[in-house]
SENUVO-624222 format. One line per field, with one value per residue (C-alpha): residue number from 1; residue in one letter; x, y negated, z negated. Coordinates in steps of 0.05 Angstrom, whole numbers, plus 5000, padded with zeros to 4 digits. Example, Ala and Ser with C-alpha at 12.3 -4.5 7.8 and 13.67 -1.06 7.14 Angstrom:
BEGIN
i: (1  2)
aa: (A  S)
x: (5246  5273)
y: (5090  5021)
z: (4844  4857)
% end
This chain:
BEGIN
i: (1  2  3  4  5  6  7  8  9  10  11  12  13  14  15  16  17  18  19  20  21  22  23  24  25  26  27  28  29  30  31  32  33  34  35  36  37  38  39  40  41  42  43  44  45  46  47  48  49  50  51  52  53  54  55  56  57  58  59  60  61  62  63  64  65  66  67  68  69  70  71  72  73  74  75  76  77  78  79  80  81  82  83  84  85  86  87  88  89  90  91  92  93  94  95  96  97  98  99  100  101  102  103  104  105  106  107  108  109  110  111  112  113  114  115  116  117  118  119  120  121  122  123  124  125  126  127  128  129  130  131  132  133  134  135  136  137  138  139  140  141  142  143  144  145  146  147  148  149  150  151  152  153  154  155  156  157  158  159  160  161  162  163  164  165  166  167  168  169  170  171  172  173  174  175  176  177  178  179  180  181  182  183  184  185  186  187  188  189  190  191  192  193  194  195  196  197  198  199  200  201  202  203  204  205  206  207  208  209  210  211  212  213  214  215  216  217  218  219  220  221  222  223  224  225  226  227  228  229  230  231  232  233  234  235  236  237  238  239  240  241  242  243  244  245  246  247  248  249  250  251  252  253  254  255  256  257  258  259  260  261  262  263  264  265  266  267  268  269  270  271  272  273  274  275  276  277  278  279  280  281  282  283  284  285  286  287  288  289  290  291  292  293  294  295  296  297  298  299  300  301  302  303  304  305  306  307  308  309  310  311  312  313  314  315  316  317  318  319  320  321  322  323  324  325  326  327  328  329  330  331  332  333  334  335  336  337  338  339  340  341  342  343  344  345  346  347  348  349  350  351  352  353  354  355  356  357  358  359  360  361  362  363  364  365  366  367  368  369  370  371  372  373  374  375  376  377  378  379  380  381  382  383  384  385  386  387  388  389  390  391  392  393  394  395  396  397  398  399  400  401  402  403  404  405  406  407  408  409  410  411  412  413  414  415  416  417  418  419  420  421  422  423  424  425  426  427  428  429  430  431  432  433  434  435  436  437  438  439  440  441  442  443  444  445  446  447  448  449  450  451  452  453  454  455  456  457  458  459  460  461  462  463  464  465  466  467  468  469  470  471  472  473  474  475  476  477  478  479)
aa: (M  Q  K  E  I  L  R  Q  R  L  K  Y  I  V  S  D  Y  L  T  L  N  I  G  W  F  V  F  N  I  V  R  F  Y  S  L  P  K  D  F  S  E  A  N  L  G  A  W  L  C  Y  T  P  L  V  T  G  Q  I  L  V  P  A  I  M  I  V  I  Y  A  I  S  G  Y  Y  N  R  Y  K  L  L  Y  K  S  R  L  D  E  L  L  N  T  M  T  V  S  F  I  G  M  L  G  I  Y  F  T  A  L  I  N  D  N  I  P  E  R  L  H  N  Y  E  L  M  L  V  L  F  G  C  L  A  L  P  T  Y  L  A  R  V  T  I  S  T  A  A  S  R  A  I  R  R  G  E  Y  T  V  N  T  L  V  A  G  T  T  D  A  A  L  R  Q  A  H  K  I  M  A  T  R  A  R  T  G  M  N  I  C  G  F  I  D  M  S  K  C  G  E  G  G  A  P  Q  Y  S  L  G  G  M  P  V  Y  C  P  D  N  A  E  A  L  C  R  S  L  D  V  K  S  I  I  M  V  P  D  P  A  G  I  G  R  T  V  E  T  I  N  K  L  Y  L  L  G  M  P  V  Y  T  T  P  D  L  Y  H  L  I  M  M  R  P  R  F  S  S  V  V  T  E  P  L  V  D  I  T  H  A  N  I  P  A  A  T  L  N  L  K  R  L  G  D  I  I  V  S  S  V  A  L  I  C  L  S  P  L  Y  A  A  L  A  L  A  V  R  L  D  S  P  G  P  V  F  Y  L  Q  E  R  V  G  W  K  K  K  I  F  K  I  I  K  F  R  T  M  R  V  D  A  E  A  S  G  P  A  L  S  T  P  G  D  S  R  I  T  R  T  G  H  F  L  R  K  Y  R  L  D  E  L  P  Q  F  W  N  V  L  M  G  Q  M  S  L  V  G  P  R  P  E  R  K  Y  Y  V  D  Q  I  V  R  R  L  P  A  Y  S  L  I  H  Q  V  R  P  G  V  T  S  W  G  M  V  K  F  G  Y  A  S  S  V  D  E  M  I  E  R  L  R  Y  D  L  L  Y  L  E  N  V  S  F  G  V  D  L  K  I  L  F  H  T  V  N  T  V  F  T  G  K  G  V)
x: (8909  8943  8940  8863  8851  8883  8844  8778  8793  8809  8742  8702  8736  8735  8662  8642  8669  8637  8570  8573  8588  8527  8483  8507  8496  8427  8410  8431  8385  8326  8350  8347  8277  8255  8281  8233  8215  8248  8319  8309  8303  8372  8372  8392  8462  8480  8457  8503  8562  8555  8623  8598  8560  8623  8668  8619  8619  8692  8693  8628  8648  8717  8693  8643  8700  8741  8679  8671  8744  8737  8676  8724  8687  8754  8794  8829  8790  8740  8746  8734  8674  8628  8559  8503  8468  8535  8541  8471  8481  8544  8520  8454  8493  8549  8496  8454  8515  8538  8469  8460  8527  8518  8447  8473  8538  8513  8439  8410  8412  8371  8308  8258  8205  8161  8191  8161  8194  8264  8246  8236  8296  8337  8303  8324  8397  8401  8376  8417  8478  8456  8418  8476  8530  8493  8476  8549  8573  8525  8545  8620  8607  8565  8618  8669  8622  8614  8695  8696  8648  8690  8752  8788  8797  8821  8847  8895  8876  8901  8861  8899  8883  8878  8816  8755  8726  8777  8762  8689  8703  8747  8696  8643  8685  8702  8630  8619  8679  8634  8612  8675  8735  8776  8816  8835  8908  8921  8919  8974  8990  9014  9029  9081  9117  9194  9189  9190  9184  9149  9077  9081  9010  8945  8879  8819  8863  8897  8966  8979  9040  9088  9134  9200  9174  9098  9112  9156  9106  9047  9097  9117  9044  9021  8971  8928  8886  8880  8821  8830  8782  8782  8830  8803  8856  8818  8814  8889  8915  8864  8892  8964  8952  8910  8970  9018  8969  8972  9047  9036  9005  8949  8875  8853  8782  8757  8682  8633  8633  8708  8684  8690  8768  8783  8807  8777  8703  8678  8675  8636  8658  8589  8520  8505  8562  8594  8597  8670  8696  8759  8796  8854  8821  8796  8724  8747  8701  8739  8708  8735  8809  8806  8782  8829  8882  8852  8851  8927  8948  8912  8931  9006  9016  8986  9028  9095  9082  9058  9107  9167  9192  9186  9226  9281  9278  9282  9333  9379  9369  9386  9450  9478  9461  9507  9545  9510  9455  9392  9346  9346  9327  9312  9280  9213  9162  9099  9041  9036  9100  9138  9205  9209  9253  9219  9243  9249  9288  9353  9342  9400  9480  9499  9532  9471  9465  9538  9523  9459  9386  9366  9301  9305  9289  9269  9336  9368  9435  9441  9387  9411  9385  9347  9323  9292  9252  9229  9209  9165  9129  9129  9166  9211  9156  9136  9182  9141  9087  9133  9124  9048  9049  9092  9040  9085  9046  8982  8964  8934  8946  8991  9061  9112  9170  9238  9244  9291  9233  9182  9209  9210  9137  9113  9145  9108  9043  9031  8970  9015  9024  8951  8966  9003  8939  8933  8989  9028  9011  9047  9005  8964  8915  8976  9014  8955  8941  9009  9063  9133  9155  9220  9221  9190  9135  9112  9112  9061  9023  9017  8995  8930  8908  8933  8897  8832  8843  8841  8764  8749  8775  8733  8738  8709  8760  8816  8797  8796  8864  8886  8853  8889  8958  8950  8937  8998  9042  9015  9020  9087  9068  9106  9158)
y: (8058  8042  7967  7979  8014  7967  7911  7945  7957  7888  7866  7908  7882  7809  7817  7858  7802  7739  7777  7796  7721  7704  7754  7736  7659  7674  7718  7666  7615  7668  7679  7605  7600  7668  7636  7604  7534  7512  7539  7519  7442  7430  7423  7479  7442  7443  7517  7538  7499  7539  7566  7640  7635  7605  7659  7712  7684  7706  7769  7804  7810  7832  7885  7910  7914  7955  7999  8005  8022  8078  8103  8119  8070  8036  8100  8112  8176  8157  8082  8065  8117  8098  8131  8086  8137  8144  8068  8060  8112  8085  8015  8034  8077  8026  7970  8008  8024  7950  7931  7969  7946  7874  7876  7914  7871  7801  7797  7839  7778  7734  7708  7738  7771  7810  7878  7881  7810  7846  7903  7851  7816  7880  7895  7828  7839  7903  7876  7811  7860  7909  7876  7823  7871  7927  7881  7856  7927  7949  7889  7908  7983  7965  7922  7982  8035  7985  7975  8055  8057  8005  8050  8000  8052  8123  8180  8219  8295  8360  8421  8486  8534  8545  8582  8562  8555  8506  8466  8466  8440  8386  8362  8361  8316  8273  8265  8242  8200  8140  8165  8203  8164  8227  8218  8288  8280  8349  8421  8458  8535  8553  8624  8591  8544  8548  8563  8491  8422  8387  8401  8468  8459  8424  8450  8414  8352  8345  8373  8435  8433  8490  8453  8472  8433  8421  8372  8330  8334  8306  8252  8231  8230  8199  8261  8249  8310  8376  8420  8491  8539  8615  8654  8710  8757  8769  8745  8764  8716  8661  8666  8665  8602  8566  8579  8552  8488  8479  8464  8403  8362  8333  8346  8410  8421  8485  8504  8524  8598  8606  8586  8657  8657  8591  8589  8525  8508  8471  8399  8375  8315  8287  8312  8272  8292  8360  8397  8406  8433  8404  8462  8416  8377  8405  8379  8335  8274  8208  8186  8247  8238  8160  8176  8231  8182  8133  8185  8202  8135  8124  8188  8189  8120  8138  8200  8166  8116  8169  8222  8178  8202  8276  8257  8227  8291  8337  8296  8300  8372  8383  8339  8376  8444  8438  8393  8353  8303  8310  8305  8345  8311  8361  8344  8369  8366  8330  8291  8283  8327  8269  8285  8265  8271  8315  8298  8354  8364  8409  8481  8507  8502  8443  8496  8541  8533  8523  8581  8549  8545  8608  8617  8637  8709  8739  8737  8692  8675  8609  8583  8547  8565  8499  8517  8579  8542  8487  8534  8577  8519  8483  8426  8413  8386  8330  8283  8292  8239  8191  8224  8219  8146  8137  8166  8221  8273  8287  8319  8379  8402  8453  8463  8427  8467  8454  8449  8505  8553  8512  8530  8602  8603  8571  8618  8676  8637  8574  8554  8534  8467  8449  8439  8374  8345  8328  8306  8359  8373  8378  8440  8479  8542  8576  8563  8581  8646  8665  8627  8619  8653  8686  8705  8680  8737  8711  8640  8667  8703  8646  8600  8638  8601  8535  8544  8565  8501  8460  8476  8468  8405  8373  8345  8410  8453  8406  8403  8475  8482  8427  8465  8532  8496  8463  8534  8564  8502  8518  8595  8594  8637  8599  8652)
z: (2023  1955  1970  1983  1926  1878  1912  1906  1829  1824  1855  1806  1748  1766  1791  1727  1682  1720  1724  1651  1636  1670  1638  1569  1581  1609  1547  1498  1533  1525  1455  1439  1458  1415  1352  1303  1309  1249  1272  1342  1330  1359  1435  1483  1496  1426  1414  1475  1446  1380  1362  1356  1422  1456  1425  1446  1519  1518  1479  1498  1574  1555  1509  1561  1611  1563  1555  1631  1633  1586  1620  1679  1731  1749  1754  1820  1844  1898  1879  1953  1962  1901  1902  1892  1841  1801  1801  1774  1722  1695  1693  1657  1607  1589  1587  1540  1492  1499  1479  1419  1399  1403  1373  1308  1304  1325  1335  1274  1229  1272  1236  1281  1232  1288  1304  1374  1390  1372  1419  1471  1463  1463  1527  1555  1530  1567  1630  1632  1620  1673  1729  1752  1742  1781  1840  1846  1846  1899  1945  1935  1949  2011  2035  2028  2060  2122  2122  2124  2181  2218  2206  2162  2108  2135  2101  2146  2144  2170  2184  2158  2216  2288  2302  2337  2266  2250  2311  2297  2228  2253  2301  2239  2202  2260  2271  2196  2195  2185  2120  2093  2121  2142  2202  2230  2256  2280  2256  2218  2228  2153  2181  2224  2178  2189  2259  2286  2266  2325  2353  2388  2428  2425  2402  2427  2450  2380  2361  2325  2277  2259  2209  2180  2118  2111  2054  2100  2156  2111  2088  2158  2182  2115  2106  2040  2046  2077  2100  2090  2139  2124  2163  2208  2187  2120  2048  2033  2085  2064  1994  2014  2055  1994  1951  1998  2005  1929  1934  1973  1913  1953  1953  1986  2011  2039  2058  2006  2027  1996  1928  1895  1917  1878  1808  1793  1792  1859  1866  1921  1954  1978  1989  2051  2094  2115  2046  2027  1961  1931  1902  1874  1824  1758  1741  1685  1675  1684  1611  1581  1604  1581  1512  1508  1523  1474  1420  1433  1424  1362  1333  1349  1325  1257  1260  1274  1217  1161  1181  1181  1109  1137  1198  1156  1110  1170  1209  1144  1144  1217  1214  1150  1179  1242  1282  1337  1343  1302  1364  1426  1494  1554  1621  1632  1691  1669  1696  1770  1771  1744  1704  1632  1570  1517  1447  1395  1330  1354  1331  1368  1368  1417  1463  1467  1542  1563  1613  1636  1621  1578  1540  1465  1446  1376  1334  1379  1349  1378  1334  1271  1200  1199  1270  1248  1188  1242  1297  1243  1224  1294  1259  1316  1357  1313  1350  1408  1384  1415  1485  1467  1453  1513  1556  1576  1540  1503  1436  1474  1548  1584  1558  1605  1628  1656  1733  1736  1710  1745  1810  1788  1769  1829  1874  1840  1821  1869  1827  1772  1806  1789  1712  1731  1739  1665  1618  1579  1511  1444  1435  1484  1488  1513  1453  1404  1439  1463  1427  1452  1519  1526  1597  1661  1657  1594  1619  1674  1623  1580  1643  1651  1585  1613  1680  1637  1597  1658  1668  1597  1574  1521  1451  1424  1455  1438  1364  1364  1389  1341  1286  1306  1311  1242  1217  1252  1219  1150  1155  1191  1250  1300  1315)
% end
């Protein structure tokens, strides 16, 4: 499936670039005939070879591709299952933005006195950017849809549950497989995990698994999604099963009647197939995530350059205060559960964790004198702009924890695994509202804000968190 997704993304990018070239070329022909007679005495061939137009023939499609990428059109999520309406809205929106940008940067100085003629030219430009691109996209999406119907693109799926309702749900999914691409490869009884390892019996002609390790089973069957069916034993058992499924790190779908049990706002996968709610993906627009990443790159680059004198001064202070390295590197669990090394100015003695991982507490004797100052004003976090630039972190996001503590938190609150859908942050809602945690209990309490952040990711929320973080730095409320 990974290869198919990469191939589909390449198809869209190449198609968009070619059709945008065609659209820009056609527009320049129309533009030539719209110019005053005294300007258009040159023949069409000479006009099209005009250096700015040739440059535009290369740059305009490339810039439009960048805007489409930022809009989230090429993001992996549902790349093989594009909605025609979503395609239309995305193409029209980006084409309109591109039309305005091109007009006000390249065409506004054209010698066309009639205002109405200018509006007509803008409309032609919009059509040249949108129409060829949309037609090519629909062709590619239609081909992908037909491939799904032929069974070429399938997503192996397990149904969590062994009741008659689970069997009915499996039959409904298989009946709409031509639209969803889901291939039901069996059932899994989460209540009996650890009591076997091989199929125990069959249900409706399909195997029922009671694995020792559900994650290992999913890998062996190449399972990419789970469908959760309500447990007849009641809400408590259903929630327990959902919590176990969170740990598998893959999309989990359930029926709409369970939405009141879910911490995340429901995301429906389709309106034409069997309605399923994705309870493992935060409802964050792809454009928001892409713009957030773009902002991270710009801000972190500027910060690393502008703050370099401060870095040098703080590094010297750390070095003179106590023996040991200036920077402290520690492994944390980040985006998509990948391990990375977070960078901080060292605030503790070198032997601070000689006896194993230990959280800091108020009045902790392991913290150096300079360390107290750095923690009070959160200056120890400044080197993390490098983590942000490298894509390991974001300016704002859930705080990353060490695997040692992640394992403890997940055992008590499995929903914690959801925060790995986004990049961890230098600062977070939890840090603003709660501050540093000195125990696992406090980590879990702070986690409430981080989970809430997932459903409220926006530039407005990020700016508020950054504002309060800056306020914390200048008022020294970091400890």
